C-alpha positions as CSV (number, residue, x, y, z in Angstrom):
1,X,-6.6,-56.0,-8.7
2,X,-8.0,-53.1,-6.8
3,X,-4.9,-52.8,-5.3
4,X,-3.4,-52.0,-8.7
5,X,-6.5,-49.8,-9.5
6,X,-6.2,-47.5,-6.8
7,X,-2.1,-47.2,-7.0
8,X,-2.9,-46.0,-10.8
9,X,-5.4,-43.8,-9.8
10,X,-3.2,-42.1,-7.0
11,X,-0.4,-42.1,-9.7
12,X,-3.2,-40.4,-12.1
13,X,-4.0,-37.7,-9.9
14,X,-0.2,-36.7,-8.5
15,X,0.6,-36.6,-12.5
16,X,-2.3,-33.9,-12.9
17,X,-0.6,-32.3,-10.0
18,X,2.3,-32.2,-11.1
19,X,1.7,-31.4,-15.0
20,X,-1.2,-28.7,-14.1
21,X,-0.2,-25.4,-15.8
22,X,0.4,-22.6,-13.6
23,X,0.1,-18.8,-14.1
24,X,3.0,-16.7,-14.6
25,X,3.4,-13.1,-15.4
26,X,3.5,-9.4,-14.5
27,X,1.2,-6.6,-13.7
28,X,1.4,-2.7,-13.4
29,X,-1.1,-0.7,-12.0
30,X,-2.0,3.1,-11.1
31,X,-3.8,3.7,-7.6
32,X,-6.0,5.8,-5.8
33,X,-7.9,5.2,-2.5
34,X,-8.4,6.5,1.1
35,X,-6.5,6.1,4.5
36,X,-7.7,6.5,8.0
37,X,-4.9,6.9,10.6
38,X,-7.1,7.4,14.0
39,X,-4.3,9.0,16.0
40,X,-2.9,11.5,13.2
41,X,-4.9,14.8,14.1
42,X,-3.8,14.7,17.8
43,X,-0.3,13.9,17.4
44,X,0.0,16.6,14.5
45,X,-1.6,19.1,16.3
46,X,1.1,18.9,19.3
47,X,3.4,19.5,16.5
48,X,1.7,22.4,15.4
49,X,0.1,23.7,18.7
50,X,-0.6,27.4,16.6
51,X,-3.2,25.6,14.1
52,X,-6.3,25.7,15.5
53,X,-8.2,24.3,12.9
54,X,-6.4,21.2,13.5
55,X,-5.4,18.2,11.0
56,X,-7.4,15.0,9.9
57,X,-7.0,11.6,10.7
58,X,-7.8,11.0,6.8
59,X,-5.8,10.8,3.6
60,X,-6.3,10.5,-0.1
61,X,-3.9,8.2,-1.6
62,X,-2.2,7.7,-4.9
63,X,0.3,5.3,-5.7
64,X,1.7,2.9,-8.1
65,X,2.5,-0.9,-7.7
66,X,4.1,-3.9,-9.8
67,X,3.8,-7.4,-9.0
68,X,5.1,-11.0,-10.4
69,X,2.9,-13.8,-10.3
70,X,4.6,-17.0,-10.1
71,X,2.2,-19.9,-9.7
72,X,0.2,-19.2,-6.4
73,X,2.7,-17.0,-5.4
74,X,2.8,-13.2,-6.0
75,X,5.4,-10.8,-5.4
76,X,4.8,-7.1,-5.1
77,X,6.6,-3.6,-4.6
78,X,4.4,-0.8,-4.0
79,X,4.5,2.8,-3.7
80,X,2.3,5.4,-2.1
81,X,1.6,9.3,-1.3
82,X,-1.0,10.1,1.0
83,X,-2.4,14.2,1.1
84,X,-4.4,16.1,3.5
85,X,-5.7,19.6,2.4
86,X,-4.1,22.5,4.0
87,X,-5.5,23.7,7.3
88,X,-5.6,27.5,7.7
89,X,-6.3,30.1,10.3
90,X,-6.0,33.7,9.5
91,X,-2.1,33.6,7.9
92,X,-1.0,30.4,9.6
93,X,-1.0,27.3,7.5
94,X,0.1,23.7,7.9
95,X,-0.3,20.2,6.2
96,X,0.7,16.7,6.2
97,X,1.9,14.1,3.7
98,X,2.3,10.8,4.0
99,X,4.6,8.5,1.8
100,X,5.5,4.6,2.2
101,X,7.5,1.9,0.2
102,X,7.0,-1.5,0.5
103,X,7.6,-5.1,-0.8
104,X,5.0,-7.6,-0.2
105,X,4.1,-11.3,-0.6
106,X,1.2,-12.7,-1.5
107,X,-0.8,-16.2,-1.8
108,X,-3.6,-17.0,-4.2
109,X,-6.0,-18.9,-2.0
110,X,-9.4,-18.6,-4.5
111,X,-9.2,-18.2,-8.7
112,X,-11.3,-18.1,-11.4
113,X,-10.6,-17.8,-15.2
114,X,-10.7,-13.7,-14.6
115,X,-10.2,-13.4,-11.1
116,X,-8.2,-14.5,-8.1
117,X,-7.9,-13.5,-4.5
118,X,-4.8,-13.5,-2.0
119,X,-4.0,-12.4,1.5
120,X,-0.5,-10.8,1.6
121,X,2.1,-9.4,4.4
122,X,4.7,-6.8,3.8
123,X,7.4,-4.6,5.1
124,X,8.8,-1.4,4.4
125,X,8.9,2.2,5.3
126,X,6.8,5.3,5.6
127,X,7.5,8.5,6.3
128,X,5.3,11.7,7.6
129,X,6.0,15.0,6.5
130,X,4.5,18.1,8.4
131,X,4.6,21.9,6.7
132,X,3.7,24.7,8.8
133,X,4.2,28.3,7.0
134,X,2.4,31.7,7.3
135,X,1.6,33.9,4.5
136,X,1.9,37.8,3.9
137,X,0.4,39.2,0.8
138,X,0.0,35.9,-0.6
139,X,3.7,35.1,0.0
140,X,4.8,32.1,2.0
141,X,7.3,32.8,5.0
142,X,8.7,31.0,7.9
143,X,8.2,27.6,6.5
144,X,9.2,24.5,8.5
145,X,9.3,21.1,7.7
146,X,9.1,18.3,10.5
147,X,9.6,14.6,9.1
148,X,9.2,11.2,11.0
149,X,10.5,8.1,9.1
150,X,9.8,4.9,10.8
151,X,9.7,1.0,9.7
152,X,5.9,-0.1,8.8
153,X,4.1,-3.8,8.6
154,X,1.3,-4.2,6.1
155,X,-1.2,-7.2,6.4
156,X,-3.4,-7.3,3.4
157,X,-6.3,-8.7,1.1
158,X,-6.1,-8.4,-2.4
159,X,-8.3,-9.2,-5.6
160,X,-7.6,-8.6,-9.1
161,X,-9.8,-8.8,-12.3
162,X,-8.6,-9.4,-15.9
163,X,-10.8,-7.2,-18.0
164,X,-9.9,-8.0,-21.4
165,X,-10.5,-10.9,-23.7
166,X,-9.3,-14.1,-22.0
167,X,-6.9,-16.1,-24.3
168,X,-6.3,-19.0,-21.8
169,X,-6.8,-21.7,-24.6
170,X,-4.0,-20.2,-26.2
171,X,-1.9,-20.4,-22.7
172,X,-2.0,-16.7,-22.2
173,X,-3.2,-13.3,-21.6
174,X,-2.3,-9.7,-21.9
175,X,-4.4,-6.7,-21.5
176,X,-6.3,-4.7,-18.7
177,X,-6.3,-5.6,-15.1
178,X,-8.2,-3.9,-12.1
179,X,-7.7,-4.7,-8.3
180,X,-9.3,-3.8,-5.0
181,X,-6.7,-3.8,-2.4
182,X,-7.4,-3.2,1.7
183,X,-5.6,-3.9,4.9
184,X,-4.1,-2.4,8.2
185,X,-0.4,-0.9,8.4
186,X,1.6,-1.2,11.5
187,X,4.3,1.5,12.4
188,X,6.9,1.4,15.2
189,X,5.9,4.4,17.6
190,X,8.8,7.0,17.5
191,X,9.4,10.5,18.5
192,X,12.6,11.3,16.0
193,X,11.0,13.9,14.4
194,X,13.4,15.8,12.1
195,X,13.2,19.3,10.8
196,X,14.5,20.8,7.7
197,X,17.8,21.3,9.4
198,X,18.0,17.7,10.0
199,X,18.1,18.2,13.7
200,X,16.6,16.1,15.9
201,X,14.2,16.9,19.0
202,X,14.2,15.9,22.5
203,X,11.5,13.5,23.8
204,X,9.6,16.5,25.8
205,X,9.6,18.8,23.0
206,X,8.1,15.9,20.2
207,X,5.3,13.4,20.4
208,X,5.9,9.7,20.2
209,X,3.7,8.8,17.0
210,X,2.8,5.1,15.9
211,X,1.5,5.6,12.2
212,X,-0.9,3.0,12.1
213,X,-3.5,3.2,9.6
214,X,-6.3,1.3,7.5
215,X,-6.7,1.6,4.0
216,X,-8.3,0.9,0.7
217,X,-7.4,1.5,-2.9
218,X,-8.7,0.8,-6.4
219,X,-6.3,0.0,-8.9
220,X,-6.0,-0.1,-12.7
221,X,-3.5,-1.0,-15.1
222,X,-2.2,-3.9,-17.8
223,X,-1.1,-7.6,-17.1
224,X,1.0,-10.3,-19.4
225,X,0.3,-13.8,-18.1
226,X,1.4,-17.0,-19.7
227,X,0.2,-20.7,-18.7
228,X,3.3,-22.7,-18.2
């Protein structure tokens, strides 16, 4: 008798797992945030040594992200731009721009009615563009851009919050969604800088640089989800 009860209980729990509702849907965000690349200023100064004001290690980030959630799995695509202010000394000016395109995968590890938390891993490509120029009577001259393209790997932690009225009793959600994303990016060291004429510099002429960085962003957008 007890054996039959145990078998029934196990069958019931398995049935509940199999028939449990799973969240499925999409969301799109705009992002803003901060990124710190500890070795940026030192490497950029080697590219433009005539800029005594130097560069910074910090960027202001803006971007866009979309994701598809299927059960506990989250598939993300991310596009980001990072900018520093233009540094000037007399008539010499230089500035840095960061770009990244990534695909990421996350797995839900904690969830409430209007919140979920998930670590993620991803890969993509990053681009550093350094532009220097002089000004004469307010006119830009001698503009030159150095560009470094490299693979990048991303490890992050993500949290999303559903802000609109929850309609899980009707098995769907449609409304505002916000998120906090933080992580670390690792880039392969490279010295394959190219200029605006697409020529490449030799090892002893340009520094090797790995665009490793820490970032944190705030996201805001809309999402549509169903419970299946």
